[in-house]
N, C-alpha and C positions, 0 to 999 in steps of 0.2 A: 505495499501498499504505498500510495506518492506522501511524500505530510509536505502540506501543500502551505502550510503554513512557514517553510524553509526555500528562501530564495532562493530560487535556477541557480547554478554555476555557468555563467558564462564564458565562451572565451573571450583573450580579451584583445581590444584592439591598436593595431602598429602603432607605436612610436613614431615620431616624427626622426629622420634621416638627418648625418651629420650637415646639409643642410637646409633645412629647417621641415623638407618638406615631407610627407605624408607619397608611399607609394598607393596607386587608387585602390590594381584590382587584387591585394594582399589586406586593404585596407572595408572593399565591396565585400569578400566571403566573411570576414568577420563579422560587420557588420549586418548581413542574411541571415548569419547563424544564429548574429547573438540576437533577431527579428523572431525566429524561429522559434528559439527558448522563449521565450520571453510568452511569447504566443499561446505555444502548446500547455504551457502548467499554469497559465491561466486559466485555460478553459481545462485541468484538472487531465490533461493529455496526457497518456506516457510514451513514448520513441514508438513501442510497438503496433500504437489505434493508432499516432498519428500519419505511419508510416503506414497497413491496412488501410483504412480512409482514402489516404489518394497515391495505393495500389504500384505502391514501390515498396522496394524489400527494407527493411529495420538497420540495415547493414548500410545500406545508401544513404539514410536518413542522419545515423551512428557518422561518420562521418565527413555528411558536410557537418553536421551541428562541431564535433570537432576536430572540422581546417584541417579535414583529408585529406578532400578533395576538393572543387568543384564542382556546384549541378554547371547542369544545362538549365537552359530558358525551360523544356519541359521540362522537367523535373521541379521546377520554380511555381511555376505554372498548376501541376496540380497537388501539390501541399497549398498551395494560395487559397485553390480549387477548397482544398478538404478541409482548411482553418474555418474557413467565411462560411462553408460548410455547416461542420460546428455550430458557429456563433451561435445560427437561426434557431429559433425554439420547433418545439415539435410541434407539426400541423399532428391537432392527433378528429376524427372525425366519423 
């Protein structure tokens, strides 16, 4: 059971280079991963639950959240759709 009171563990954002700039791609990957983790945990979903809803492997989501792989646009779309669907209230009729 997930402890919803605990803050999610977020990957760090990369710091500035020696010239004061930040590399865009590593920053984007970390930012996306942090957003996914925040949204997933706010909805009370585990990685396995979100992966199942998005139609991707749990290992894929884990690698994205841990900055081990860069997600494709298609995978990001699937994750986004799954998170949006999870936010909608259940329709009973």
